[in-house]
ZADO-1210 file (C-alpha; in nm, 4 decimals, padded with zeros to 6 digits):
<atoms>
<atom x="-00.1393" y="-00.0892" z="-02.1142" code="MET" pos="1"/>
<atom x="-00.4574" y="00.0748" z="-01.9860" code="ALA" pos="2"/>
<atom x="-00.5381" y="00.3850" z="-01.7842" code="VAL" pos="3"/>
<atom x="-00.7659" y="00.4113" z="-01.4818" code="GLU" pos="4"/>
<atom x="-00.9031" y="00.7501" z="-01.3759" code="ILE" pos="5"/>
<atom x="-00.9431" y="00.8234" z="-01.0042" code="LEU" pos="6"/>
<atom x="-01.2118" y="01.0494" z="-00.8575" code="ASP" pos="7"/>
<atom x="-01.0250" y="01.3785" z="-00.9039" code="GLN" pos="8"/>
<atom x="-00.8762" y="01.2876" z="-01.2430" code="GLY" pos="9"/>
<atom x="-00.5432" y="01.1331" z="-01.1402" code="THR" pos="10"/>
<atom x="-00.4286" y="00.8758" z="-01.3976" code="ARG" pos="11"/>
<atom x="-00.3166" y="00.5251" z="-01.3012" code="VAL" pos="12"/>
<atom x="-00.1325" y="00.3259" z="-01.5682" code="PHE" pos="13"/>
<atom x="-00.1860" y="-00.0511" z="-01.5511" code="THR" pos="14"/>
<atom x="-00.1017" y="-00.3684" z="-01.7406" code="SER" pos="15"/>
<atom x="-00.2496" y="-00.7195" z="-01.7268" code="PRO" pos="16"/>
<atom x="00.0302" y="-00.8226" z="-01.4873" code="ALA" pos="17"/>
<atom x="00.0217" y="-00.5014" z="-01.2822" code="HIS" pos="18"/>
<atom x="-00.3259" y="-00.3816" z="-01.2001" code="THR" pos="19"/>
<atom x="-00.4923" y="-00.3150" z="-00.8634" code="PHE" pos="20"/>
<atom x="-00.7886" y="-00.4231" z="-00.6560" code="GLY" pos="21"/>
<atom x="-01.0198" y="-00.2978" z="-00.3847" code="SER" pos="22"/>
<atom x="-00.7677" y="-00.3892" z="-00.1148" code="ASP" pos="23"/>
<atom x="-00.5189" y="-00.1259" z="-00.2362" code="ALA" pos="24"/>
<atom x="-00.7817" y="00.1473" z="-00.2458" code="LEU" pos="25"/>
<atom x="-00.9077" y="00.0559" z="00.0997" code="LEU" pos="26"/>
<atom x="-00.5499" y="00.0676" z="00.2295" code="LEU" pos="27"/>
<atom x="-00.4928" y="00.4118" z="00.0770" code="ALA" pos="28"/>
<atom x="-00.8072" y="00.5448" z="00.2454" code="ARG" pos="29"/>
<atom x="-00.7443" y="00.3789" z="00.5832" code="PHE" pos="30"/>
<atom x="-00.4752" y="00.6367" z="00.6618" code="CYS" pos="31"/>
<atom x="-00.3683" y="00.9307" z="00.4445" code="ARG" pos="32"/>
<atom x="-00.0671" y="01.1615" z="00.4687" code="PRO" pos="33"/>
<atom x="-00.1280" y="01.5154" z="00.5888" code="LYS" pos="34"/>
<atom x="-00.0080" y="01.8309" z="00.4172" code="ALA" pos="35"/>
<atom x="00.3665" y="01.8751" z="00.4536" code="GLY" pos="36"/>
<atom x="00.4345" y="01.5152" z="00.5560" code="GLN" pos="37"/>
<atom x="00.6573" y="01.2524" z="00.3937" code="THR" pos="38"/>
<atom x="00.4962" y="00.9252" z="00.2882" code="ALA" pos="39"/>
<atom x="00.6111" y="00.5997" z="00.1261" code="VAL" pos="40"/>
<atom x="00.4089" y="00.3591" z="-00.0874" code="ASP" pos="41"/>
<atom x="00.5925" y="00.0286" z="-00.0289" code="LEU" pos="42"/>
<atom x="00.5338" y="-00.2663" z="-00.2641" code="CYS" pos="43"/>
<atom x="00.3748" y="-00.0005" z="-00.4815" code="ALA" pos="44"/>
<atom x="00.3021" y="-00.2070" z="-00.7915" code="GLY" pos="45"/>
<atom x="00.1555" y="00.0314" z="-01.0485" code="CYS" pos="46"/>
<atom x="00.1547" y="00.3009" z="-00.7790" code="GLY" pos="47"/>
<atom x="-00.2145" y="00.2966" z="-00.6920" code="ILE" pos="48"/>
<atom x="-00.1862" y="00.3743" z="-00.3194" code="VAL" pos="49"/>
<atom x="00.0394" y="00.6738" z="-00.3728" code="GLY" pos="50"/>
<atom x="-00.1663" y="00.7939" z="-00.6674" code="LEU" pos="51"/>
<atom x="-00.4846" y="00.7714" z="-00.4600" code="GLU" pos="52"/>
<atom x="-00.3107" y="00.9891" z="-00.2021" code="TRP" pos="53"/>
<atom x="-00.2001" y="01.2329" z="-00.4734" code="LEU" pos="54"/>
<atom x="-00.5602" y="01.2460" z="-00.5950" code="ASP" pos="55"/>
<atom x="-00.6527" y="01.4126" z="-00.2627" code="SER" pos="56"/>
<atom x="-00.4874" y="01.7356" z="-00.3781" code="GLY" pos="57"/>
<atom x="-00.2667" y="01.7768" z="-00.0687" code="LEU" pos="58"/>
<atom x="00.0941" y="01.8976" z="-00.0856" code="ALA" pos="59"/>
<atom x="00.3260" y="01.6335" z="00.0605" code="PHE" pos="60"/>
<atom x="00.6370" y="01.4337" z="-00.0326" code="THR" pos="61"/>
<atom x="00.5831" y="01.0836" z="-00.1718" code="LEU" pos="62"/>
<atom x="00.8219" y="00.7996" z="-00.2486" code="TYR" pos="63"/>
<atom x="00.6967" y="00.4911" z="-00.4307" code="GLY" pos="64"/>
<atom x="00.9076" y="00.1758" z="-00.3878" code="VAL" pos="65"/>
<atom x="00.8691" y="-00.1192" z="-00.6255" code="GLU" pos="66"/>
<atom x="01.0995" y="-00.4089" z="-00.7193" code="LEU" pos="67"/>
<atom x="00.9485" y="-00.5249" z="-01.0510" code="ALA" pos="68"/>
<atom x="01.0796" y="-00.3092" z="-01.3391" code="PRO" pos="69"/>
<atom x="00.7562" y="-00.3104" z="-01.5421" code="GLN" pos="70"/>
<atom x="00.5443" y="-00.2154" z="-01.2418" code="ALA" pos="71"/>
<atom x="00.7958" y="00.0538" z="-01.1412" code="ALA" pos="72"/>
<atom x="00.7742" y="00.1907" z="-01.4951" code="GLY" pos="73"/>
<atom x="00.3960" y="00.2150" z="-01.4747" code="LEU" pos="74"/>
<atom x="00.4220" y="00.3886" z="-01.1391" code="MET" pos="75"/>
<atom x="00.6742" y="00.6345" z="-01.2838" code="ALA" pos="76"/>
<atom x="00.4347" y="00.7137" z="-01.5683" code="GLN" pos="77"/>
<atom x="00.1573" y="00.7839" z="-01.3207" code="GLY" pos="78"/>
<atom x="00.3813" y="01.0125" z="-01.1175" code="TYR" pos="79"/>
<atom x="00.4992" y="01.1929" z="-01.4330" code="ALA" pos="80"/>
<atom x="00.1385" y="01.2505" z="-01.5444" code="ALA" pos="81"/>
<atom x="00.0424" y="01.3989" z="-01.2065" code="TYR" pos="82"/>
<atom x="00.0140" y="01.7794" z="-01.2085" code="THR" pos="83"/>
<atom x="-00.0840" y="01.8625" z="-00.8489" code="GLY" pos="84"/>
<atom x="00.1039" y="02.0235" z="-00.5577" code="PRO" pos="85"/>
<atom x="00.2667" y="01.7124" z="-00.4074" code="ALA" pos="86"/>
<atom x="00.6209" y="01.5921" z="-00.4840" code="SER" pos="87"/>
<atom x="00.6203" y="01.2255" z="-00.5970" code="PRO" pos="88"/>
<atom x="00.9402" y="01.0292" z="-00.6657" code="ALA" pos="89"/>
<atom x="00.9419" y="00.6689" z="-00.7933" code="PRO" pos="90"/>
<atom x="01.2134" y="00.4374" z="-00.6609" code="ALA" pos="91"/>
<atom x="01.2745" y="00.1063" z="-00.8376" code="GLU" pos="92"/>
<atom x="01.4678" y="-00.1235" z="-00.6100" code="GLY" pos="93"/>
<atom x="01.4778" y="-00.4033" z="-00.3546" code="ASP" pos="94"/>
<atom x="01.3268" y="-00.2809" z="-00.0270" code="ALA" pos="95"/>
<atom x="01.5333" y="-00.5379" z="00.1639" code="ARG" pos="96"/>
<atom x="01.8480" y="-00.3357" z="00.0928" code="THR" pos="97"/>
<atom x="01.7135" y="00.0006" z="-00.0248" code="LEU" pos="98"/>
<atom x="01.7510" y="00.3062" z="00.1982" code="THR" pos="99"/>
<atom x="01.5684" y="00.6192" z="00.0857" code="LEU" pos="100"/>
<atom x="01.7032" y="00.9715" z="00.1495" code="PRO" pos="101"/>
<atom x="01.4159" y="01.0235" z="00.3945" code="CYS" pos="102"/>
<atom x="01.5229" y="00.7363" z="00.6251" code="ALA" pos="103"/>
<atom x="01.4268" y="00.8101" z="00.9850" code="GLY" pos="104"/>
<atom x="01.2004" y="01.0988" z="00.8830" code="LEU" pos="105"/>
<atom x="00.8963" y="00.9320" z="00.7243" code="VAL" pos="106"/>
<atom x="00.5522" y="01.0066" z="00.8708" code="ASP" pos="107"/>
<atom x="00.3522" y="00.7341" z="00.6941" code="LEU" pos="108"/>
<atom x="00.4274" y="00.4110" z="00.5078" code="ILE" pos="109"/>
<atom x="00.1578" y="00.2012" z="00.3413" code="ALA" pos="110"/>
<atom x="00.2279" y="-00.1536" z="00.2278" code="CYS" pos="111"/>
<atom x="00.0139" y="-00.3969" z="00.0321" code="ASN" pos="112"/>
<atom x="00.2507" y="-00.6958" z="00.0725" code="PRO" pos="113"/>
<atom x="00.2463" y="-01.0350" z="-00.0970" code="PRO" pos="114"/>
<atom x="-00.0312" y="-01.2338" z="00.0705" code="TYR" pos="115"/>
<atom x="00.0692" y="-01.5970" z="00.0171" code="PHE" pos="116"/>
<atom x="00.3367" y="-01.8026" z="00.1921" code="THR" pos="117"/>
<atom x="00.2721" y="-02.1323" z="00.0135" code="GLY" pos="118"/>
<atom x="00.0866" y="-02.3000" z="-00.2692" code="GLY" pos="119"/>
<atom x="00.1566" y="-02.2831" z="-00.6424" code="PRO" pos="120"/>
<atom x="00.3034" y="-01.9562" z="-00.7702" code="ALA" pos="121"/>
<atom x="00.2197" y="-01.7946" z="-01.1023" code="SER" pos="122"/>
<atom x="00.4568" y="-01.8770" z="-01.3906" code="PRO" pos="123"/>
<atom x="00.4671" y="-01.5007" z="-01.4505" code="CYS" pos="124"/>
<atom x="00.7601" y="-01.3723" z="-01.2422" code="THR" pos="125"/>
<atom x="00.5991" y="-01.0350" z="-01.1711" code="ASP" pos="126"/>
<atom x="00.2691" y="-01.1911" z="-01.0616" code="ARG" pos="127"/>
<atom x="00.4560" y="-01.4380" z="-00.8394" code="ALA" pos="128"/>
<atom x="00.6512" y="-01.1530" z="-00.6780" code="ARG" pos="129"/>
<atom x="00.3335" y="-00.9584" z="-00.6125" code="ALA" pos="130"/>
<atom x="00.1446" y="-01.2488" z="-00.4567" code="ARG" pos="131"/>
<atom x="00.3996" y="-01.4741" z="-00.2822" code="HIS" pos="132"/>
<atom x="00.6330" y="-01.3806" z="00.0012" code="GLU" pos="133"/>
<atom x="00.9400" y="-01.5463" z="-00.1514" code="GLY" pos="134"/>
<atom x="01.1215" y="-01.2201" z="-00.2238" code="GLU" pos="135"/>
<atom x="00.9729" y="-00.9970" z="00.0464" code="PHE" pos="136"/>
<atom x="00.8514" y="-01.1205" z="00.3836" code="SER" pos="137"/>
<atom x="00.6536" y="-00.9465" z="00.6571" code="LEU" pos="138"/>
<atom x="00.9737" y="-00.9374" z="00.8634" code="GLU" pos="139"/>
<atom x="01.1543" y="-00.7553" z="00.5813" code="GLU" pos="140"/>
<atom x="00.8625" y="-00.5146" z="00.5439" code="MET" pos="141"/>
<atom x="00.8774" y="-00.4347" z="00.9164" code="ALA" pos="142"/>
<atom x="01.2546" y="-00.3842" z="00.9045" code="ALA" pos="143"/>
<atom x="01.2202" y="-00.1374" z="00.6150" code="PHE" pos="144"/>
<atom x="00.9468" y="00.0499" z="00.7993" code="ALA" pos="145"/>
<atom x="01.1408" y="00.0701" z="01.1257" code="TYR" pos="146"/>
<atom x="01.4515" y="00.2214" z="00.9664" code="ARG" pos="147"/>
<atom x="01.2521" y="00.4758" z="00.7623" code="HIS" pos="148"/>
<atom x="00.9833" y="00.5929" z="01.0066" code="LEU" pos="149"/>
<atom x="01.0345" y="00.8693" z="01.2598" code="ARG" pos="150"/>
<atom x="00.9396" y="00.7910" z="01.6190" code="ASP" pos="151"/>
<atom x="00.5602" y="00.7785" z="01.6235" code="GLY" pos="152"/>
<atom x="00.5477" y="00.7414" z="01.2461" code="GLY" pos="153"/>
<atom x="00.2816" y="00.5084" z="01.1077" code="LYS" pos="154"/>
<atom x="00.2907" y="00.1893" z="00.9029" code="LEU" pos="155"/>
<atom x="-00.0394" y="00.0746" z="00.7525" code="THR" pos="156"/>
<atom x="-00.0795" y="-00.2732" z="00.6045" code="VAL" pos="157"/>
<atom x="-00.3582" y="-00.4720" z="00.4422" code="CYS" pos="158"/>
<atom x="-00.3601" y="-00.8507" z="00.4555" code="HIS" pos="159"/>
<atom x="-00.5795" y="-01.1574" z="00.4611" code="LYS" pos="160"/>
<atom x="-00.7596" y="-01.2171" z="00.7935" code="PRO" pos="161"/>
<atom x="-00.6032" y="-01.5608" z="00.8383" code="ASP" pos="162"/>
<atom x="-00.2638" y="-01.3911" z="00.8560" code="GLN" pos="163"/>
<atom x="-00.3712" y="-01.1246" z="01.1092" code="ALA" pos="164"/>
<atom x="-00.2161" y="-01.2920" z="01.4153" code="ALA" pos="165"/>
<atom x="00.1157" y="-01.3382" z="01.2379" code="ARG" pos="166"/>
<atom x="00.1105" y="-00.9805" z="01.1075" code="LEU" pos="167"/>
<atom x="00.0478" y="-00.8334" z="01.4535" code="LEU" pos="168"/>
<atom x="00.3223" y="-01.0484" z="01.6046" code="ALA" pos="169"/>
<atom x="00.5770" y="-00.9406" z="01.3427" code="VAL" pos="170"/>
<atom x="00.4924" y="-00.5738" z="01.3859" code="LEU" pos="171"/>
<atom x="00.5233" y="-00.5887" z="01.7649" code="SER" pos="172"/>
<atom x="00.8536" y="-00.7774" z="01.7408" code="ALA" pos="173"/>
<atom x="00.9946" y="-00.4912" z="01.5312" code="HIS" pos="174"/>
<atom x="00.8769" y="-00.2217" z="01.7759" code="ARG" pos="175"/>
<atom x="00.5945" y="-00.1201" z="01.5455" code="LEU" pos="176"/>
<atom x="00.3038" y="-00.1243" z="01.7878" code="GLU" pos="177"/>
<atom x="-00.0387" y="-00.2063" z="01.6371" code="PRO" pos="178"/>
<atom x="-00.2702" y="00.0846" z="01.7220" code="LYS" pos="179"/>
<atom x="-00.5728" y="00.0473" z="01.4898" code="ARG" pos="180"/>
<atom x="-00.7360" y="-00.2532" z="01.3241" code="LEU" pos="181"/>
<atom x="-01.0340" y="-00.2786" z="01.0912" code="GLN" pos="182"/>
<atom x="-01.1865" y="-00.5722" z="00.9067" code="THR" pos="183"/>
<atom x="-01.3638" y="-00.5437" z="00.5721" code="VAL" pos="184"/>
<atom x="-01.6565" y="-00.7636" z="00.4728" code="ARG" pos="185"/>
<atom x="-01.8640" y="-00.7797" z="00.1577" code="ASN" pos="186"/>
<atom x="-02.2350" y="-00.7218" z="00.2007" code="GLN" pos="187"/>
<atom x="-02.4170" y="-01.0529" z="00.2412" code="GLY" pos="188"/>
<atom x="-02.1058" y="-01.2412" z="00.3582" code="LYS" pos="189"/>
<atom x="-02.0531" y="-01.3671" z="00.7121" code="ASN" pos="190"/>
<atom x="-01.6765" y="-01.3362" z="00.7359" code="THR" pos="191"/>
<atom x="-01.4295" y="-01.0587" z="00.6466" code="PRO" pos="192"/>
<atom x="-01.1963" y="-01.0886" z="00.3476" code="TRP" pos="193"/>
<atom x="-00.9473" y="-00.8165" z="00.4436" code="LEU" pos="194"/>
<atom x="-00.7852" y="-00.6744" z="00.7557" code="VAL" pos="195"/>
<atom x="-00.6312" y="-00.3265" z="00.7767" code="LEU" pos="196"/>
<atom x="-00.3738" y="-00.2506" z="01.0468" code="VAL" pos="197"/>
<atom x="-00.2026" y="00.0710" z="01.1524" code="GLU" pos="198"/>
<atom x="00.1104" y="00.0483" z="01.3683" code="ALA" pos="199"/>
<atom x="00.3319" y="00.3199" z="01.5173" code="GLN" pos="200"/>
<atom x="00.7073" y="00.3134" z="01.5751" code="LYS" pos="201"/>
<atom x="00.8225" y="00.2955" z="01.9381" code="ASN" pos="202"/>
<atom x="00.4827" y="00.3473" z="02.0949" code="ARG" pos="203"/>
<atom x="00.3096" y="00.1776" z="02.3881" code="ARG" pos="204"/>
<atom x="00.0508" y="-00.1002" z="02.3411" code="PRO" pos="205"/>
<atom x="-00.3104" y="00.0020" z="02.2933" code="GLY" pos="206"/>
<atom x="-00.5126" y="-00.1360" z="02.0030" code="LEU" pos="207"/>
<atom x="-00.8346" y="00.0265" z="01.8805" code="ILE" pos="208"/>
<atom x="-01.0759" y="-00.1961" z="01.6891" code="TRP" pos="209"/>
<atom x="-01.2497" y="00.0187" z="01.4283" code="GLU" pos="210"/>
<atom x="-01.6091" y="-00.0655" z="01.3260" code="PRO" pos="211"/>
<atom x="-01.6145" y="-00.3257" z="01.0514" code="GLU" pos="212"/>
<atom x="-01.6403" y="-00.1822" z="00.7024" code="GLN" pos="213"/>
<atom x="-01.9072" y="-00.3444" z="00.4857" code="ILE" pos="214"/>
<atom x="-01.8783" y="-00.3056" z="00.1098" code="LEU" pos="215"/>
<atom x="-02.1954" y="-00.2969" z="-00.0933" code="LYS" pos="216"/>
<atom x="-02.2002" y="-00.5452" z="-00.3785" code="THR" pos="217"/>
<atom x="-02.1057" y="-00.3786" z="-00.7063" code="GLY" pos="218"/>
<atom x="-02.0258" y="-00.0428" z="-00.5435" code="ALA" pos="219"/>
<atom x="-01.7479" y="00.1494" z="-00.7208" code="ALA" pos="220"/>
<atom x="-01.4521" y="00.2505" z="-00.5036" code="LEU" pos="221"/>
<atom x="-01.3069" y="00.4973" z="-00.7524" code="TYR" pos="222"/>
<atom x="-01.3937" y="00.6977" z="-01.0645" code="GLY" pos="223"/>
<atom x="-01.4028" y="00.5204" z="-01.3969" code="LYS" pos="224"/>
<atom x="-01.1853" y="00.3393" z="-01.6471" code="LYS" pos="225"/>
<atom x="-01.0445" y="00.5487" z="-01.9292" code="ALA" pos="226"/>
<atom x="-01.2338" y="00.4938" z="-02.2530" code="GLU" pos="227"/>
<atom x="-00.9246" y="00.4346" z="-02.4676" code="ASN" pos="228"/>
<atom x="-00.6336" y="00.2154" z="-02.3537" code="PRO" pos="229"/>
<atom x="-00.2900" y="00.3678" z="-02.4090" code="VAL" pos="230"/>
</atoms>
C-alpha cells in the first residue's frame, strides 16, 4: 500500500490494483459540491474523487460507493484519516441494488465508470471490475443516479471520447439531461483522450460545450507522493 498526498494534505491510500489517474482528478474538478450539499462518489475505487473534494476544505456530506472490498477498504482509510469539516461515509456495496439513506436528496454524483465493453479483461478480478462494464453498465449507473438525485441534481461522468454518443444517449433515456460537455487533450496531440459530461435530473435539453482543456506534458495535477509507503 502507498499514500498519495493531495494539494491541501489530504491522504489517498492506494494499492497496485487500486490507484488513480488523471481522469479521476479531472472529473473531481469538473464539478465540485458546494458547502452544505450532499454528494456521492460512485465507482469510487480508492476514493480519489471524494477525497479531492474533501481536500477543498468545504463542509458537505459525502458518500463513497465501491463494490470491490479492497478498494472500499482503501477508501475507508482515506475517509478515516481526513480531519476537515465535511462528513464522509464509505459504502461498500453493489450500486445496482444499493440505496443510500440520501436517496432522492443528492445534489451531485460523480462517476468514473468502467470504460471497456469488450476485449480481453485482466486476470485480476478487481482490475477487470474497474475497467470492463461486465458488472456495472452505463444504464445501471444512470438508474442509480436517477433514484438518488433530487430534481435538478447533477451527475458528472468521465469516459473515452469514442463512447460519448452512447453515454449521452443513455443519460437522456434516463431523464438525466446532458447540460455541459468538455473534452481533454494532451498538449501536442490532435485528438482528445477524455470527455467530461454533466447531466441534470428532469431538466430541459440545452448542452453547453466548454472550451477544450489542454494538459501540458508532464504537468502535475496534484501535490506529491508520500515519501514512505505504508
